[in-house]
BAFI-3210 file (N, C-alpha, C; in Angstrom, 3 decimals, decimal comma, padded with zeros to 6 digits):
// residues 237
n [1|2|3|4|5|6|7|8|9|10|11|12|13|14|15|16|17|18|19|20|21|22|23|24|25|26|27|28|29|30|31|32|33|34|35|36|37|38|39|40|41|42|43|44|45|46|47|48|49|50|51|52|53|54|55|56|57|58|59|60|61|62|63|64|65|66|67|68|69|70|71|72|73|74|75|76|77|78|79|80|81|82|83|84|85|86|87|88|89|90|91|92|93|94|95|96|97|98|99|100|101|102|103|104|105|106|107|108|109|110|111|112|113|114|115|116|117|118|119|120|121|122|123|124|125|126|127|128|129|130|131|132|133|134|135|136|137|138|139|140|141|142|143|144|145|146|147|148|149|150|151|152|153|154|155|156|157|158|159|160|161|162|163|164|165|166|167|168|169|170|171|172|173|174|175|176|177|178|179|180|181|182|183|184|185|186|187|188|189|190|191|192|193|194|195|196|197|198|199|200|201|202|203|204|205|206|207|208|209|210|211|212|213|214|215|216|217|218|219|220|221|222|223|224|225|226|227|228|229|230|231|232|233|234|235|236|237]
n.u [097,057|098,503|099,829|097,693|096,518|098,853|099,004|096,501|096,839|098,874|097,664|095,444|096,966|097,933|095,849|094,812|096,852|098,733|099,982|102,329|101,382|103,001|105,773|105,031|105,905|105,477|103,551|105,059|104,847|103,025|102,568|102,924|101,022|098,944|101,544|105,051|107,686|110,084|109,435|107,858|109,678|111,048|108,832|108,751|111,095|110,798|110,805|110,484|112,940|113,687|113,916|111,349|108,317|108,286|105,920|103,462|104,694|104,793|106,765|109,569|111,530|114,213|116,486|117,155|114,956|111,945|109,241|106,334|104,640|101,635|101,330|102,603|101,099|098,508|098,318|097,762|095,577|096,365|099,453|101,739|102,296|102,939|104,471|104,867|106,016|106,339|103,501|103,856|105,112|105,730|104,859|102,486|100,934|100,613|099,031|096,736|096,146|095,398|093,010|091,185|091,351|089,903|092,757|092,675|094,438|096,669|096,576|097,834|100,874|101,396|100,584|102,452|104,877|104,315|104,545|107,313|108,150|107,991|106,161|104,335|103,705|100,371|097,159|094,829|093,766|092,430|090,521|090,270|087,048|084,759|082,127|078,749|077,701|080,259|081,323|079,621|079,786|082,624|082,885|084,687|086,547|089,563|091,509|090,863|091,265|094,174|094,545|093,512|095,518|097,600|096,788|096,591|099,116|100,525|099,289|097,444|094,150|091,564|089,481|086,868|084,545|084,934|084,491|082,342|081,445|079,357|078,473|077,879|080,281|081,459|083,735|087,248|089,266|091,103|090,584|091,932|094,172|092,701|090,101|089,506|089,528|087,479|085,510|085,221|084,672|082,959|082,171|082,550|081,895|082,129|081,615|081,656|083,037|086,410|088,175|091,169|092,661|095,142|095,448|095,819|095,369|094,621|095,306|095,047|096,368|097,908|096,984|096,504|096,012|093,797|091,709|092,564|093,249|090,776|089,337|091,337|090,715|087,978|088,389|089,904|088,266|086,324|087,580|090,121|093,245|095,818|096,402|097,774|098,879|098,911|099,861|100,137|101,212|102,152|101,304|103,407|104,113]
n.v [204,759|204,384|206,976|208,715|207,997|208,566|211,319|212,141|211,376|213,181|215,566|215,246|215,224|217,792|219,239|218,142|217,810|215,311|213,830|211,584|208,872|207,783|209,059|211,832|213,488|215,102|213,121|211,690|209,899|208,559|205,855|204,686|205,998|206,482|206,836|207,920|207,632|206,873|205,916|203,819|202,117|201,408|199,837|197,964|196,420|195,341|192,619|189,707|187,866|186,333|183,452|181,370|179,479|176,296|175,646|177,574|180,005|181,582|183,746|182,712|182,384|181,254|180,301|177,636|176,318|174,595|174,103|175,815|175,754|175,527|174,429|171,945|170,865|170,849|170,304|172,473|172,308|173,298|173,250|175,037|178,256|181,489|184,472|187,951|190,238|191,550|192,655|195,676|199,031|200,698|198,911|197,989|200,473|200,761|198,639|199,166|201,628|200,561|199,029|200,554|203,384|204,025|202,643|201,373|200,991|200,137|197,299|196,162|196,670|195,479|192,854|192,330|192,320|189,922|188,057|188,463|187,495|184,798|182,327|179,039|176,907|176,753|175,371|177,205|180,217|181,808|183,726|184,533|184,929|187,745|188,600|189,124|191,430|192,690|192,963|194,704|197,013|197,581|197,407|196,315|192,996|192,970|191,169|189,495|191,099|191,314|188,567|188,432|189,838|188,093|185,786|186,506|187,015|184,600|182,885|181,159|179,915|182,054|181,859|183,380|182,937|180,763|180,116|181,061|183,125|182,017|182,505|185,235|186,291|187,386|190,219|189,462|190,816|191,016|188,475|185,197|182,576|179,950|180,950|182,352|180,457|178,870|180,665|181,011|178,517|176,320|178,579|179,174|177,967|175,812|176,608|174,876|171,690|170,863|169,002|167,235|169,745|172,066|174,646|178,252|180,205|183,564|185,910|189,127|189,896|187,779|186,742|185,011|182,915|181,664|181,972|181,450|178,588|177,638|178,208|176,788|174,103|173,777|173,930|171,657|169,777|170,056|168,772|169,673|169,030|170,015|172,800|176,051|178,872|182,463|185,583|189,182|190,126|189,290|188,999|189,544|187,605]
n.w [-135,589|-133,199|-133,203|-132,971|-130,559|-128,696|-129,381|-128,220|-125,604|-124,804|-125,025|-123,234|-120,788|-121,028|-120,472|-118,167|-115,896|-114,235|-111,161|-109,822|-108,169|-106,294|-105,998|-106,209|-108,109|-111,299|-113,599|-116,202|-118,483|-120,847|-121,118|-118,681|-116,927|-113,955|-113,003|-112,885|-115,105|-113,952|-111,558|-112,182|-113,533|-111,221|-110,090|-111,693|-111,505|-109,197|-108,529|-106,403|-105,130|-103,015|-100,410|-100,778|-100,430|-102,321|-103,622|-102,975|-102,975|-100,814|-098,689|-097,066|-094,152|-094,253|-096,738|-096,866|-096,420|-097,801|-098,170|-097,152|-093,924|-093,991|-096,641|-096,390|-094,552|-095,866|-098,915|-101,596|-104,240|-106,726|-108,723|-108,525|-107,555|-108,977|-108,227|-108,693|-107,098|-103,679|-101,787|-101,314|-100,572|-103,685|-105,630|-104,272|-104,255|-107,079|-107,455|-106,004|-107,283|-109,683|-109,149|-107,782|-108,413|-111,019|-112,747|-115,399|-117,480|-116,640|-116,733|-118,837|-118,749|-115,851|-116,565|-118,366|-116,680|-115,176|-117,299|-117,943|-115,726|-116,017|-116,903|-116,972|-119,631|-120,781|-121,519|-121,279|-119,901|-116,801|-114,491|-110,873|-109,988|-109,533|-107,259|-108,212|-107,141|-106,274|-108,759|-110,095|-108,517|-108,989|-111,639|-113,416|-113,720|-112,193|-112,244|-114,403|-116,595|-116,653|-117,156|-119,751|-121,471|-120,887|-121,944|-124,390|-125,238|-124,798|-126,413|-125,284|-124,632|-123,632|-120,888|-120,078|-118,273|-116,939|-113,973|-111,445|-108,856|-106,320|-103,844|-101,586|-099,721|-096,376|-095,753|-096,164|-094,736|-091,694|-090,990|-089,906|-091,492|-091,267|-090,992|-093,251|-095,238|-094,427|-094,774|-097,516|-098,347|-100,700|-102,045|-104,837|-108,353|-111,056|-114,358|-116,554|-118,020|-117,809|-118,918|-118,927|-119,353|-118,942|-116,660|-116,131|-113,402|-112,613|-110,111|-108,545|-106,004|-103,319|-100,247|-097,862|-099,394|-099,558|-101,543|-104,124|-103,636|-103,108|-105,759|-107,393|-106,461|-107,247|-110,047|-110,516|-109,666|-111,657|-113,897|-114,784|-115,605|-114,536|-112,548|-112,590|-110,553|-110,846|-109,728|-109,124|-106,696|-103,405|-100,035|-097,223|-094,535]
ca.u [096,332|099,384|100,035|096,609|096,623|099,800|098,508|095,439|097,484|099,543|096,426|095,065|098,092|098,116|094,645|094,447|098,142|098,596|101,287|102,759|100,984|104,459|106,674|104,450|106,353|104,420|103,636|105,748|104,917|101,471|102,359|102,771|100,305|099,340|103,049|105,988|108,465|111,125|108,673|107,270|110,761|111,385|108,037|108,860|112,216|110,578|110,923|110,860|113,842|114,126|113,407|109,930|107,655|108,358|104,579|102,599|105,463|105,090|108,120|110,251|112,682|115,609|116,853|117,303|113,435|111,521|107,735|105,749|103,719|100,390|101,369|103,065|099,894|097,295|098,849|096,816|095,068|097,286|100,778|102,596|101,960|104,054|104,142|106,138|106,770|105,717|102,375|104,342|105,836|105,224|104,127|101,061|100,457|100,294|097,943|095,665|095,550|094,810|091,872|090,409|091,313|090,680|093,768|092,801|095,537|097,913|096,496|098,883|102,219|101,191|100,417|103,928|105,562|104,139|105,086|108,589|108,477|108,216|104,934|104,427|102,640|098,908|096,057|093,988|093,791|091,146|090,820|089,285|085,735|084,032|080,761|077,822|077,789|081,225|081,585|078,746|080,298|083,875|082,778|085,344|087,420|090,858|092,513|090,576|091,922|095,489|094,575|093,212|096,745|098,542|096,367|096,837|100,617|100,853|098,482|096,353|092,719|090,819|088,068|086,402|083,483|085,107|084,192|081,411|081,219|077,953|078,073|078,572|081,248|081,979|085,077|088,389|090,300|090,986|090,497|093,166|094,166|091,573|088,712|089,493|089,404|086,050|084,582|085,326|084,044|081,786|082,117|082,732|081,195|082,528|080,491|081,733|084,097|087,950|088,829|092,570|093,314|096,190|094,784|096,493|094,457|095,271|094,695|095,991|096,997|097,540|097,229|096,859|096,046|092,572|090,939|093,243|093,283|089,340|089,244|091,816|090,059|086,936|088,791|090,161|086,880|085,711|088,352|091,214|094,444|096,740|096,288|098,989|098,400|099,879|099,468|101,095|101,988|101,582|101,558|104,647|103,937]
ca.v [204,480|204,627|208,224|209,508|207,739|209,469|212,652|212,276|211,301|214,472|216,714|215,075|215,628|219,212|219,983|217,503|217,147|214,355|213,387|210,312|208,646|207,052|210,172|213,173|214,364|215,109|211,985|212,133|208,885|208,042|204,327|204,117|206,889|207,702|206,702|208,662|206,663|206,592|205,064|202,589|201,251|200,802|198,895|196,687|195,876|194,902|191,174|189,196|186,680|185,758|182,177|181,133|178,129|175,950|175,486|178,722|181,296|182,385|183,983|181,801|182,939|180,641|179,731|176,263|175,720|174,425|174,403|176,552|174,875|175,382|173,375|170,814|170,338|170,694|170,800|172,959|171,550|173,751|172,670|175,956|179,727|182,279|185,848|189,061|191,123|191,685|193,881|196,611|200,108|201,311|198,068|197,974|201,374|200,436|197,739|200,032|202,401|199,676|198,514|201,443|204,720|202,868|203,050|200,183|201,017|199,330|196,009|195,434|196,592|194,526|191,375|192,112|191,891|188,487|187,372|188,453|186,555|183,488|181,395|177,738|176,887|176,339|175,316|178,154|181,252|182,295|184,451|184,603|185,700|188,419|188,249|189,923|192,626|193,412|193,331|196,054|198,010|197,972|197,683|195,341|192,226|193,429|190,036|188,894|192,006|190,786|187,432|188,669|190,184|187,018|184,863|186,837|186,981|183,377|181,908|180,276|180,220|182,772|181,573|184,405|182,562|179,368|180,299|182,177|183,041|181,802|182,907|186,453|186,068|188,637|190,707|188,708|191,521|190,739|186,972|184,369|181,665|179,060|181,650|182,684|179,215|178,422|181,741|180,745|177,186|176,256|179,794|179,050|177,015|175,778|176,710|173,931|170,776|171,177|167,571|167,242|170,918|172,818|175,939|179,270|180,865|184,704|186,879|190,339|189,765|186,596|187,080|183,536|181,790|180,731|182,143|180,635|177,172|177,357|178,276|175,750|172,891|173,847|173,730|170,303|168,828|169,942|167,908|170,253|168,021|170,683|174,254|176,886|180,178|183,808|186,972|190,274|190,428|188,378|189,701|188,904|187,246]
ca.w [-134,295|-132,188|-133,262|-132,406|-129,064|-128,262|-129,268|-127,223|-124,254|-124,729|-124,926|-121,866|-119,809|-120,848|-119,619|-116,619|-115,405|-112,878|-110,330|-109,647|-106,691|-105,661|-105,617|-106,028|-109,188|-112,540|-114,605|-117,578|-119,366|-121,042|-120,898|-117,038|-116,236|-113,397|-112,413|-113,614|-115,899|-112,978|-110,529|-112,963|-113,520|-109,881|-109,756|-112,763|-111,080|-107,684|-108,542|-105,175|-105,386|-101,800|-100,166|-100,894|-100,695|-103,817|-104,018|-102,982|-103,107|-099,565|-098,548|-096,093|-093,226|-094,602|-097,931|-096,753|-096,320|-099,245|-098,203|-095,760|-093,024|-094,666|-097,843|-095,917|-093,835|-096,511|-100,140|-102,478|-105,735|-107,759|-108,699|-108,198|-107,720|-109,479|-108,088|-109,165|-105,821|-102,369|-101,551|-100,340|-101,250|-104,913|-106,031|-103,549|-104,826|-108,398|-107,471|-105,329|-108,326|-110,747|-108,746|-107,097|-109,253|-111,421|-113,755|-116,093|-118,555|-116,057|-116,797|-119,921|-117,995|-115,013|-117,232|-118,879|-115,463|-114,769|-118,349|-117,683|-114,595|-116,493|-116,630|-117,618|-120,969|-120,529|-122,612|-121,207|-118,808|-116,367|-113,255|-109,828|-110,303|-108,585|-107,008|-108,958|-106,344|-106,448|-110,372|-110,349|-107,869|-109,512|-113,152|-114,301|-113,010|-112,453|-112,563|-115,662|-117,446|-116,617|-117,705|-121,088|-121,991|-120,811|-122,965|-125,892|-125,436|-124,874|-127,248|-124,699|-124,779|-122,577|-120,259|-119,009|-117,431|-116,430|-112,650|-110,981|-107,449|-106,157|-102,473|-101,096|-098,568|-095,824|-096,002|-095,593|-093,907|-090,360|-090,746|-090,155|-092,456|-091,327|-091,064|-094,627|-095,869|-093,974|-095,430|-098,814|-098,694|-101,408|-102,815|-106,418|-108,905|-112,553|-115,565|-117,674|-117,751|-118,400|-119,058|-119,427|-119,652|-117,905|-116,528|-115,334|-112,652|-112,262|-109,183|-108,313|-104,582|-102,657|-098,915|-097,136|-100,585|-099,405|-102,713|-105,102|-103,087|-103,329|-107,183|-107,987|-106,137|-108,161|-111,394|-110,585|-109,727|-113,080|-114,928|-115,165|-115,436|-113,753|-112,604|-111,965|-110,278|-111,040|-109,052|-109,285|-105,527|-102,309|-098,723|-096,545|-093,149]
c.u [097,358|099,803|099,044|096,365|097,614|099,479|097,424|096,106|098,082|098,611|095,729|095,757|098,069|096,787|094,336|095,895|097,995|100,044|101,250|102,215|102,144|105,277|106,254|104,854|105,214|104,736|103,969|105,670|103,678|101,424|102,371|101,733|099,341|100,853|103,949|106,929|109,665|110,481|108,239|108,571|111,046|110,202|108,279|110,294|112,200|110,444|111,245|111,586|114,518|113,676|112,012|109,529|107,673|106,889|103,533|103,197|105,648|106,518|108,644|111,379|114,085|115,542|116,964|115,832|112,873|110,094|107,587|104,882|102,418|100,243|101,787|101,921|098,709|097,925|097,717|096,497|095,893|098,775|101,822|101,898|103,092|103,362|105,266|106,770|105,857|104,713|102,786|104,856|105,067|104,431|102,661|100,485|099,931|099,057|096,459|094,980|094,841|093,413|090,849|090,371|090,398|091,846|093,854|093,754|096,625|097,802|097,547|100,374|102,252|101,408|101,913|105,011|105,569|104,653|106,632|109,346|108,845|107,110|105,005|103,501|101,503|098,163|095,132|094,187|092,519|091,576|089,889|088,217|085,412|082,676|079,934|077,974|079,010|081,838|080,814|079,265|081,772|083,723|083,713|086,081|088,736|091,730|092,164|091,130|093,282|095,553|094,294|094,590|097,589|098,093|096,678|098,314|101,064|100,177|097,512|094,967|092,280|089,633|087,602|085,344|083,641|084,526|083,196|081,487|079,804|077,403|078,687|079,054|081,407|083,428|086,126|089,271|089,921|090,906|091,834|093,108|092,853|090,327|088,551|089,071|087,803|085,009|084,341|084,764|082,836|081,263|081,986|082,229|081,822|081,483|080,656|082,764|085,384|088,799|090,274|093,258|094,081|095,922|095,798|095,541|095,004|094,353|095,488|096,922|096,825|097,836|097,530|096,602|094,676|091,719|091,253|093,083|091,577|088,971|089,926|091,241|088,744|087,283|089,100|089,135|085,951|086,446|089,848|092,441|095,410|096,210|097,494|098,229|099,384|099,201|100,555|101,839|101,410|102,126|102,860|104,036|104,954]
c.v [204,945|206,235|209,206|209,109|208,456|210,813|213,015|212,201|212,611|215,434|216,594|215,594|217,048|219,809|219,507|216,950|216,406|214,301|212,101|210,151|207,986|208,144|211,563|213,950|214,240|213,602|212,319|211,043|208,253|206,589|203,889|205,141|206,007|207,903|207,400|207,487|206,038|205,653|203,667|201,666|200,648|199,627|197,594|195,995|195,197|193,491|190,586|187,833|186,181|184,404|182,280|179,634|177,650|175,697|176,814|179,900|182,070|182,554|183,199|182,543|182,388|180,193|178,364|175,584|175,703|174,575|175,124|175,489|174,502|174,214|172,143|169,988|169,915|171,188|171,118|172,074|172,039|173,240|173,832|177,423|180,622|183,703|186,701|189,565|190,894|192,759|194,873|197,919|200,475|200,217|197,827|199,190|201,469|199,532|198,526|201,066|201,775|199,360|199,566|202,999|204,844|203,174|201,737|199,889|200,252|197,754|195,232|195,597|195,478|193,106|191,261|191,878|190,500|187,652|187,255|187,703|185,121|182,577|180,017|177,720|176,180|176,138|176,682|179,051|181,576|183,169|184,110|185,488|186,666|188,177|189,357|191,404|193,539|193,882|194,504|197,157|198,595|198,225|196,775|194,294|192,419|192,191|189,424|189,891|191,613|189,533|187,483|188,994|188,892|185,842|185,008|186,753|185,611|182,322|180,995|180,669|181,047|182,249|182,409|184,072|181,110|179,197|181,104|182,039|183,050|182,259|184,373|186,249|187,416|188,967|189,778|189,451|191,208|189,172|186,128|183,335|180,677|179,720|181,866|181,502|178,618|179,518|181,531|179,271|176,898|177,720|179,916|177,728|177,092|175,997|175,826|172,763|171,207|170,054|167,836|168,415|171,384|174,083|177,011|180,250|182,377|185,268|187,977|190,054|188,403|187,045|185,738|182,490|181,126|180,978|181,240|179,042|176,861|177,092|176,875|174,237|172,863|173,512|172,188|169,363|168,775|169,377|168,364|169,177|168,589|172,144|175,053|178,158|181,243|184,833|187,973|190,533|189,494|189,009|188,984|188,698|187,560]
c.w [-133,300|-132,255|-132,562|-131,007|-128,360|-128,040|-128,431|-125,766|-123,828|-124,210|-123,624|-120,811|-119,863|-120,037|-118,316|-116,361|-114,153|-112,156|-110,022|-108,291|-105,657|-105,084|-105,447|-107,167|-110,574|-113,312|-115,916|-118,485|-119,584|-120,942|-119,766|-116,325|-115,310|-112,739|-113,377|-114,156|-114,713|-111,883|-111,192|-113,194|-112,386|-109,646|-110,585|-112,171|-109,621|-107,431|-107,128|-105,619|-104,097|-101,516|-100,191|-100,841|-102,141|-104,291|-103,997|-103,162|-101,948|-099,120|-097,134|-095,407|-093,803|-095,973|-097,994|-096,396|-097,830|-099,228|-096,939|-094,968|-093,607|-095,846|-097,492|-095,214|-094,624|-097,915|-101,053|-103,904|-106,756|-107,553|-108,147|-108,344|-107,959|-109,188|-108,285|-107,898|-104,699|-102,317|-100,679|-101,006|-102,570|-105,703|-105,643|-104,082|-106,142|-108,384|-106,882|-106,547|-109,474|-110,482|-108,459|-107,673|-110,089|-112,586|-114,619|-117,127|-117,977|-116,182|-117,832|-119,151|-116,805|-115,523|-117,787|-117,703|-115,200|-116,022|-118,367|-116,534|-115,044|-116,041|-117,483|-118,772|-120,460|-121,565|-122,545|-119,860|-118,419|-115,112|-112,074|-110,097|-109,102|-108,107|-107,917|-108,413|-106,490|-107,885|-110,606|-109,796|-108,462|-110,949|-113,997|-113,268|-113,189|-112,855|-113,929|-116,915|-117,677|-117,528|-119,344|-121,875|-121,838|-121,587|-124,196|-126,338|-125,625|-125,829|-126,779|-124,776|-123,449|-122,211|-119,228|-118,041|-117,039|-114,919|-112,398|-109,444|-107,206|-104,579|-102,162|-099,733|-097,787|-095,992|-095,368|-094,716|-092,366|-089,926|-090,798|-091,349|-092,632|-091,647|-092,434|-095,376|-095,582|-094,654|-096,879|-099,194|-099,546|-102,144|-104,315|-106,958|-110,499|-113,340|-116,652|-117,171|-118,406|-118,392|-119,469|-119,790|-118,581|-117,972|-115,913|-114,775|-112,200|-111,180|-109,094|-107,097|-103,898|-101,298|-098,155|-098,252|-100,509|-100,566|-103,738|-104,878|-103,703|-105,028|-107,686|-107,737|-107,027|-109,460|-111,725|-110,550|-111,067|-114,081|-115,138|-114,694|-114,222|-113,597|-111,671|-111,598|-110,401|-110,408|-109,188|-107,887|-104,445|-100,999|-098,058|-095,084|-092,290]
res [m|t|f|w|r|s|a|a|d|l|l|l|r|g|f|f|p|s|r|c|p|a|c|g|l|p|s|d|d|p|a|s|l|p|f|c|a|a|c|w|r|g|i|s|l|s|l|y|e|g|p|a|c|a|i|c|g|e|p|l|p|s|e|h|a|i|h|c|g|p|c|l|e|d|r|p|a|y|t|k|a|f|t|f|g|l|f|e|g|a|l|k|e|a|i|h|n|y|k|f|a|p|a|r|r|l|s|a|p|l|a|g|m|l|l|a|r|g|l|p|p|v|h|a|v|t|a|v|p|l|s|k|k|r|l|l|e|r|g|f|n|q|s|m|l|i|g|r|h|i|a|k|s|s|g|a|e|l|l|p|h|a|l|r|k|v|k|e|t|p|p|q|a|g|l|n|r|k|e|r|a|r|n|l|r|g|a|f|r|a|n|d|r|f|d|d|m|t|i|l|l|i|d|d|v|i|t|t|g|a|t|v|r|e|c|s|k|t|l|v|k|a|g|a|k|e|v|f|v|a|a|i|a|r|t|k|k]
***
C-alpha cells in the first residue's frame, strides 16, 4: 500500500507540479505537500518556548509572570491548554492551507507536532464542533481530523459527537475578548454524559480562548472530571 501511494504521489506531482506556499519553490516531498520538505522542517521546529500563562498558554511579556490577567480574573473550566506555536509565519500558512485549500493530508503531521509537544494522558479525545452550516461549507471538521490521529496514537477513545454547536454565531473576527465570550454563551451542547472522564479538547487556533472556554465548561457540566485543551497555534497579543 505504501509503495502504491508513493507511486501515485509521484505521478500526480509529475502531471500537476505544485509550489510550496511558504517559499515558492517546488514541493518535493509527498509527505508534506503542498509544502516543501525544508519549509515543513521549519514549521515543525517552530515550537513556542517563551514565557506563557501556566493555564491558557497565552504568551506573557515576562518570564517571571505565571498567569495572564483573564485567567486570574476568571479561571477557565479546563485545567491547562497546550499549544505548539504562534499563529504567524509558515505555521499560519500551514493552518490556512489545511483548512481552506484544503490540504487534509496535513492533519497527520500537524497532530504529530502536538504529540511531540507532549500531551497529558486522557480517557478520551474530542474537538470543538462546527455549526451545521460551516460543516457543510467546509466539508470536514479540521480539529476533529487532528483529534482522530491523536486518539489513535495515544490509545484514547475518540468522541466525535461529544459536543454540538446549537447556535449560529456571528463571525468572531474584530470582536474583543468579552464580546467573543458573550457571542458564544450557550452556543454548545453536550450529546452525552462524561462522568469521571478526563477529556482532551482539540482546536486548531486559539485567539482569545472564548471557544475552548465555552466548550470546556459544557463538558464539565456534562460530568467530565477534567478537561485539557490542545491547539496547533495561538495568536500573540
